[in-house]
C-alpha positions as CSV (number, residue, x, y, z in Angstrom):
1,M,-11.8,-16.2,-14.2
2,P,-12.9,-13.5,-11.2
3,A,-10.9,-10.9,-9.4
4,T,-8.9,-11.5,-7.0
5,I,-8.3,-8.1,-4.4
6,L,-5.4,-8.3,-2.3
7,I,-5.8,-5.9,1.2
8,G,-3.4,-4.7,3.2
9,A,-4.9,-5.5,6.8
10,Q,-3.0,-3.1,9.2
11,W,-1.7,0.4,8.6
12,G,0.4,-0.7,5.2
13,D,3.4,-2.3,5.0
14,E,2.6,-5.6,5.8
15,G,4.3,-6.9,2.4
16,K,1.6,-6.3,-0.1
17,G,4.3,-6.6,-2.6
18,R,5.7,-10.3,-1.6
19,I,2.4,-11.5,-1.6
20,A,1.5,-10.0,-4.7
21,D,4.3,-11.8,-6.6
22,W,3.3,-14.8,-4.9
23,L,-0.3,-14.2,-6.3
24,A,0.6,-13.5,-10.1
25,R,1.8,-16.9,-10.8
26,D,-1.7,-17.4,-10.7
27,C,-3.1,-14.3,-12.3
28,D,-3.1,-13.2,-15.8
29,A,-3.5,-9.5,-15.2
30,M,-2.7,-7.4,-12.4
31,A,-4.0,-3.9,-11.8
32,R,-3.1,-1.0,-9.2
33,Y,-6.1,0.5,-8.5
34,A,-5.4,3.7,-5.9
35,G,-2.6,5.6,-4.5
36,G,0.7,7.0,-5.9
37,D,4.2,6.3,-5.5
38,N,3.7,6.5,-1.5
39,A,3.6,2.9,-1.8
40,G,6.6,0.7,-1.8
41,H,6.5,-2.8,-2.9
42,T,9.4,-4.9,-2.6
43,V,9.7,-8.2,-4.7
44,Q,13.0,-10.2,-4.0
45,I,13.9,-12.9,-6.2
46,G,17.0,-14.8,-5.3
47,A,19.6,-11.9,-4.5
48,Q,17.5,-9.5,-7.0
49,K,15.4,-6.6,-5.3
50,F,12.8,-4.8,-7.0
51,Q,11.4,-2.1,-5.3
52,L,8.5,-0.9,-6.9
53,H,6.0,2.2,-6.2
54,L,3.8,2.8,-8.9
55,V,4.0,-0.2,-11.7
56,P,2.0,-3.4,-10.1
57,S,4.2,-6.3,-8.6
58,G,3.4,-8.6,-11.0
59,V,5.7,-6.9,-13.7
60,V,8.5,-9.3,-12.5
61,H,6.3,-12.6,-13.9
62,P,6.4,-12.8,-17.8
63,G,3.7,-12.5,-19.6
64,V,1.5,-10.9,-16.9
65,T,-0.4,-8.1,-18.4
66,C,0.1,-4.8,-15.9
67,I,-2.6,-2.0,-15.6
68,L,-2.2,1.5,-13.2
69,G,-6.1,2.1,-12.4
70,S,-7.8,5.4,-12.6
71,G,-8.1,5.7,-8.8
72,M,-4.1,6.5,-8.8
73,V,-2.1,9.6,-8.7
74,I,0.9,9.2,-11.0
75,N,4.3,11.4,-11.1
76,P,5.2,11.1,-14.5
77,I,9.3,11.6,-13.6
78,R,9.1,8.7,-11.2
79,L,7.2,6.1,-13.6
80,V,9.1,6.8,-16.3
81,R,12.6,6.2,-13.4
82,E,10.3,3.0,-12.6
83,L,10.5,1.4,-16.2
84,D,13.8,2.3,-17.0
85,M,14.7,0.6,-13.8
86,L,12.9,-2.4,-14.9
87,A,14.0,-2.4,-18.6
88,A,17.7,-2.3,-16.7
89,A,16.9,-5.5,-14.9
90,G,15.8,-7.1,-18.3
91,V,11.8,-7.0,-17.2
92,D,9.5,-6.3,-20.6
93,I,8.3,-3.1,-20.4
94,S,6.5,-2.8,-23.2
95,P,3.1,-1.0,-24.3
96,E,1.7,-4.1,-25.2
97,R,2.0,-5.4,-21.5
98,I,2.0,-2.3,-19.5
99,H,-1.7,0.0,-19.6
100,L,-1.7,3.3,-18.1
101,S,-5.4,4.7,-17.7
102,T,-6.5,8.0,-19.3
103,R,-8.4,9.0,-16.2
104,A,-5.4,8.8,-13.8
105,H,-4.5,12.0,-12.1
106,V,-0.8,13.7,-12.3
107,I,1.2,14.8,-9.8
108,T,2.8,17.9,-10.9
109,P,6.1,19.5,-9.4
110,A,3.2,22.0,-7.1
111,H,1.6,19.1,-5.3
112,L,5.2,18.3,-4.0
113,E,6.1,21.2,-3.1
114,L,2.3,22.2,-1.7
115,D,2.6,18.8,0.2
116,G,6.0,19.6,1.9
117,A,4.9,23.2,2.9
118,E,1.6,21.9,4.4
119,E,3.2,19.3,6.6
120,S,6.0,21.6,7.9
121,A,3.1,23.9,9.0
122,R,1.2,21.3,10.8
123,K,4.5,21.7,13.4
124,G,3.5,19.1,16.1
125,Q,0.6,18.0,14.8
126,A,2.3,16.5,11.3
127,I,0.3,14.2,9.8
128,G,4.0,11.9,8.7
129,T,2.9,12.4,4.8
130,T,5.7,10.9,2.5
131,R,5.8,14.7,1.1
132,R,5.6,12.8,-2.4
133,G,2.7,15.4,-3.5
134,I,-0.5,12.8,-2.9
135,G,-2.5,14.6,-0.8
136,P,-2.6,17.7,-2.8
137,A,-3.0,15.6,-6.1
138,Y,-6.4,13.9,-4.7
139,R,-7.6,17.5,-3.3
140,D,-7.1,18.6,-7.1
141,K,-9.1,15.7,-8.0
142,A,-12.0,16.3,-5.9
143,A,-12.1,19.6,-6.9
144,R,-11.9,19.5,-10.4
145,T,-8.7,20.9,-11.2
146,G,-6.4,18.4,-11.7
147,L,-4.4,17.3,-14.8
148,L,-5.7,13.5,-16.0
149,T,-2.7,11.5,-17.5
150,G,-4.7,11.6,-20.7
151,E,-3.5,14.8,-21.7
152,M,-0.3,13.4,-22.0
153,A,-1.0,12.1,-25.0
154,D,-0.3,15.6,-26.4
155,P,3.0,15.9,-24.8
156,D,3.3,20.0,-26.0
157,R,0.1,20.8,-24.7
158,F,0.7,18.8,-21.6
159,S,3.3,20.8,-20.7
160,T,1.9,23.7,-21.1
161,R,-1.1,22.7,-18.4
162,V,1.4,21.9,-15.8
163,Q,3.6,25.1,-16.3
164,A,0.2,26.5,-16.2
165,H,-0.4,24.7,-12.7
166,I,2.9,25.9,-11.2
167,Q,2.0,29.7,-11.9
168,R,-1.2,29.0,-10.0
169,A,0.0,27.4,-7.0
170,N,3.2,29.8,-6.6
171,P,1.2,32.8,-5.4
172,L,0.0,30.2,-2.6
173,L,3.6,28.6,-1.8
174,S,5.2,32.2,-1.9
175,D,2.3,34.7,0.2
176,Y,1.1,31.9,2.3
177,Y,4.1,29.5,3.5
178,G,7.0,32.0,2.6
179,Q,8.2,29.4,0.0
180,E,10.3,30.0,-3.1
181,P,8.5,29.9,-5.8
182,I,8.6,27.4,-8.3
183,T,10.8,27.9,-11.6
184,T,8.8,26.7,-14.4
185,A,10.1,26.2,-17.7
186,D,12.7,23.4,-16.9
187,L,10.1,21.9,-15.0
188,A,7.4,22.0,-17.5
189,L,9.8,20.9,-19.9
190,E,10.8,17.8,-18.1
191,Y,7.2,17.0,-17.9
192,G,6.6,16.8,-21.3
193,E,9.8,15.0,-22.3
194,A,8.3,12.0,-19.8
195,A,4.9,12.4,-21.5
196,Q,6.1,11.8,-24.9
197,R,7.4,8.6,-23.4
198,L,4.6,7.6,-21.4
199,A,1.9,8.1,-23.8
200,P,2.5,4.8,-25.6
201,Y,1.1,3.2,-22.6
202,L,-2.4,5.2,-22.1
203,A,-5.0,3.2,-22.5
204,D,-8.7,2.9,-22.0
205,I,-8.3,0.6,-18.4
206,V,-12.1,-0.5,-18.2
207,T,-11.9,-1.9,-21.5
208,C,-9.0,-3.7,-20.6
209,V,-10.0,-4.8,-17.4
210,H,-13.2,-6.2,-18.7
211,D,-11.7,-8.0,-21.7
212,V,-9.8,-9.7,-19.2
213,L,-12.5,-10.9,-17.1
214,E,-15.0,-11.9,-20.1
215,R,-11.9,-14.1,-21.6
216,G,-12.1,-16.0,-18.6
217,E,-8.9,-14.7,-17.7
218,R,-7.8,-14.3,-13.8
219,L,-7.5,-10.3,-12.6
220,L,-5.4,-9.8,-9.4
221,C,-6.6,-6.2,-8.0
222,E,-3.3,-4.9,-5.8
223,G,-3.8,-1.7,-3.1
224,A,-1.4,0.7,-1.7
225,Q,-1.0,1.5,1.9
226,G,-3.7,-0.3,4.7
227,T,-7.1,-0.6,5.8
228,L,-6.7,1.6,8.6
229,L,-5.0,4.2,6.4
230,D,-8.2,4.3,4.4
231,L,-9.6,7.9,3.8
232,D,-13.1,7.1,5.1
233,H,-12.2,4.0,7.1
234,G,-9.5,4.7,9.1
235,H,-8.9,7.1,12.0
236,Y,-9.2,10.7,10.1
237,P,-7.0,13.1,9.8
238,Y,-4.2,10.3,10.2
239,V,-4.7,8.9,6.6
240,T,-4.0,8.5,3.1
241,S,-5.9,10.6,0.5
242,S,-7.5,7.5,-1.3
243,S,-9.2,4.3,-1.0
244,A,-7.1,1.7,0.6
245,T,-9.8,-0.9,1.3
246,A,-11.9,-3.7,-1.3
247,G,-14.4,-1.0,-2.4
248,G,-11.5,1.1,-3.9
249,A,-10.4,-1.7,-6.2
250,L,-14.1,-1.5,-7.6
251,T,-14.0,2.3,-8.1
252,G,-10.0,2.7,-9.3
253,L,-10.2,-0.1,-11.8
254,G,-14.4,0.0,-13.4
255,F,-15.7,-2.9,-13.0
256,G,-18.2,-4.5,-10.3
257,P,-18.5,-6.9,-7.3
258,R,-19.6,-9.8,-8.9
259,H,-16.3,-10.5,-10.6
260,V,-14.7,-10.7,-7.3
261,D,-14.3,-14.2,-5.3
262,R,-11.7,-13.5,-3.4
263,V,-10.8,-10.4,-0.7
264,V,-7.4,-11.4,0.5
265,G,-5.8,-9.5,3.5
266,V,-2.5,-9.6,4.2
267,A,-0.9,-8.7,7.9
268,K,2.1,-8.9,9.6
269,A,2.6,-11.4,12.6
270,Y,2.8,-8.2,14.5
271,C,2.0,-4.6,13.8
272,T,3.5,-1.6,12.1
273,R,3.0,2.1,11.5
274,V,4.8,4.6,9.7
275,G,4.3,8.2,10.6
276,S,1.6,9.8,13.2
277,G,-1.6,8.5,14.6
278,P,-3.1,6.2,17.0
279,F,-1.1,2.9,17.5
280,P,-2.6,0.8,20.7
281,T,0.0,-2.0,20.6
282,E,3.1,0.1,19.9
283,Q,6.2,-1.0,21.8
284,D,8.1,2.2,22.4
285,N,10.4,0.2,24.3
286,E,13.6,-2.8,23.8
287,I,10.8,-5.0,22.1
288,G,9.5,-2.2,19.6
289,L,13.5,-1.7,18.7
290,R,13.9,-5.5,18.4
291,L,10.8,-5.7,16.1
292,R,12.1,-3.1,13.8
293,E,15.6,-4.4,13.5
294,V,14.9,-7.9,12.9
295,G,11.9,-7.2,10.9
296,G,14.0,-4.6,8.6
297,E,10.8,-2.3,9.3
298,Y,12.2,0.9,7.5
299,G,9.8,2.5,4.8
300,T,10.5,1.3,1.2
301,T,9.5,5.0,-0.4
302,T,10.7,7.1,2.7
303,G,13.2,5.1,4.9
304,R,11.9,6.3,7.9
305,P,11.9,4.1,10.8
306,R,8.8,2.5,11.2
307,R,7.0,2.1,14.3
308,C,6.4,-1.3,15.7
309,G,4.2,-3.6,18.4
310,W,2.2,-6.6,18.7
311,L,-0.5,-8.0,16.5
312,D,-3.9,-6.1,17.3
313,G,-6.7,-8.5,17.0
314,V,-9.2,-5.9,17.8
315,A,-7.8,-4.0,14.1
316,L,-7.7,-6.8,12.6
317,R,-11.4,-8.1,12.9
318,Y,-12.3,-4.6,11.8
319,A,-10.3,-4.8,8.4
320,V,-12.1,-8.3,7.9
321,R,-15.4,-6.3,8.5
322,V,-14.7,-3.6,6.1
323,N,-13.5,-5.3,3.4
324,G,-15.0,-8.6,3.5
325,L,-12.3,-10.6,3.7
326,T,-12.4,-14.2,2.5
327,E,-8.8,-15.6,3.9
328,L,-5.5,-13.5,5.3
329,I,-1.9,-14.0,4.5
330,I,0.7,-13.8,7.5
331,T,3.8,-12.4,6.9
332,K,6.8,-12.0,8.6
333,L,6.1,-14.9,11.6
334,D,9.6,-15.7,11.7
335,V,10.6,-11.8,13.1
336,L,9.1,-13.0,16.0
337,S,11.3,-16.5,16.2
338,G,13.4,-16.5,20.0
339,F,10.8,-13.8,21.8
340,D,9.7,-16.1,25.3
341,V,6.6,-14.9,25.3
342,L,4.2,-13.3,22.7
343,H,1.3,-10.7,23.2
344,L,-2.1,-10.6,21.3
345,A,-4.7,-7.9,21.8
346,T,-8.0,-9.4,21.8
347,A,-9.8,-6.2,23.0
348,Y,-9.2,-2.4,24.6
349,D,-10.0,-1.1,27.9
350,L,-12.0,2.4,27.1
351,D,-12.5,4.7,29.6
352,G,-13.4,2.3,32.2
353,E,-15.6,0.0,29.6
354,R,-14.2,-3.1,27.7
355,V,-14.6,-3.5,24.2
356,A,-14.1,-5.8,21.2
357,Q,-15.1,-3.1,18.1
358,M,-12.7,-0.5,17.1
359,P,-13.3,2.5,18.1
360,V,-14.4,4.8,14.7
361,S,-13.5,8.1,17.0
362,T,-9.8,9.3,16.4
363,A,-10.9,10.3,20.7
364,Q,-11.8,7.3,21.2
365,I,-9.1,4.7,20.0
366,E,-6.1,7.6,21.5
367,R,-7.1,6.5,24.8
368,A,-7.6,2.7,24.0
369,V,-5.5,0.5,26.0
370,P,-5.2,-2.7,24.7
371,V,-6.0,-6.0,26.5
372,Y,-3.5,-8.8,25.5
373,E,-3.7,-12.5,26.0
374,T,-0.3,-14.2,26.4
375,L,1.1,-16.8,24.6
376,P,4.2,-18.8,24.3
377,G,7.1,-18.2,22.0
378,W,9.5,-20.6,20.3
379,Q,13.6,-20.2,19.7
380,T,13.6,-22.4,16.2
381,D,14.7,-20.3,13.5
382,I,11.6,-21.7,11.1
383,S,13.1,-19.8,7.9
384,D,13.6,-23.3,5.9
385,V,10.2,-24.6,7.2
386,R,7.8,-25.0,4.4
387,R,4.7,-26.8,5.8
388,L,2.5,-25.8,8.6
389,E,3.1,-29.0,10.5
390,D,6.8,-29.2,10.7
391,L,6.4,-25.3,12.3
392,P,6.9,-25.1,16.3
393,E,4.0,-25.9,18.2
394,P,3.9,-22.4,19.9
395,A,3.8,-21.0,16.2
396,R,0.7,-23.3,15.0
397,H,-0.9,-22.0,18.3
398,Y,-0.1,-18.4,17.5
399,I,-1.8,-18.5,13.9
400,A,-4.7,-20.2,15.2
401,R,-5.7,-17.9,17.7
402,I,-5.2,-15.0,14.6
403,E,-7.7,-17.3,12.7
404,A,-10.0,-17.7,15.9
405,L,-9.8,-13.6,16.3
406,A,-10.3,-12.6,12.9
407,G,-12.8,-14.7,11.8
408,V,-11.3,-16.5,8.6
409,P,-9.0,-18.7,7.4
410,V,-5.2,-18.1,7.5
411,R,-4.0,-19.6,3.7
412,L,-0.3,-18.6,3.3
413,I,2.1,-17.3,6.0
414,S,5.8,-16.3,4.7
415,V,8.7,-17.0,6.8
416,G,11.5,-15.3,5.0
417,P,11.9,-12.3,2.4
418,E,12.4,-14.6,-0.4
419,R,9.7,-15.7,-3.0
420,E,10.0,-19.2,-2.0
421,Q,10.0,-18.9,1.9
422,A,6.4,-19.4,2.7
423,V,4.1,-22.2,4.2
424,V,1.3,-22.7,2.5
425,C,-1.8,-23.8,4.9
């Protein structure tokens, strides 16, 4: 069977973890292909909630092989903690089912300190990073000065390499940013202990992925962040440091497009964004506050409140185009219950002109004024609805307008946080 790629179609936080859990029922293997523990994927099963940052969301399904791909950046300490959390919950975390690429890059203590120092130095121009060391780790990857996860196969040598990396970064931290230098010995030892724990998980994931595909099994590729935060296709510099679009799955896991038959985009029924950067439909008012509180819009990774606004159809069309989406999944439709009217951006007014496509210039998108279509809301609680025909007519109309604007069908709608609170279209 071919591969499915799961993509965030907005600025991240679309509920990909929940949808990955849903799609994992029909897959044999699941792979994260980019990002690091700046991602926060929440899976709720009854009263039990799993907040995952590195391990693929399919880990809660017995029998699903989980792969951490070469396009990722890995904090070994956090990965060990996540595995321990899963084990305490009764989840199988054996190396027979969880595979860590030898070609992913390591986030060191120096990356963490540099991330915080650089963000603080930007002051009013801060990007809004999670301060998890993601950007500095990817920078070292591009500069060919990074540490590969494969080096954890020799924990003692790995510990020495981490110590050397910290020592190289200390002059920059102290002389340029005015920070105290990092004490290396204890941290290097801690990283060495983490390497000893993780060494059994190291694998050639290209072989792992192709073995799955050649056996005719279904591979689900799980992304992090969202299309509008993609390093190449988002509004630079307010982006992440990796490829959050469909192409990142191929490069991060090492297989070709001929294996892909579904590219599934996940979008909220409204929009949210964490950190700085353009957000045309943001509602910095009572509507935005209501969306935040009803939707529980606080970051899984950072706890930061998310900026909230109406659904942006222009941005959604852009995500469909950039990724080649074959279908959409809409999350949190239930959050819109109780609004008398809903607003849906269908175009922008930009410098006196009406535009229907997403401006690629950051300066332009910051000047863009959304053009809204007004639709009737609904008052009914829809959290118990499981069939499309049982949704209120205004809710069905809202979904139909999203399909028309995006140009692809909506296949699933979530109406609550739990696994079974979904409407199959």
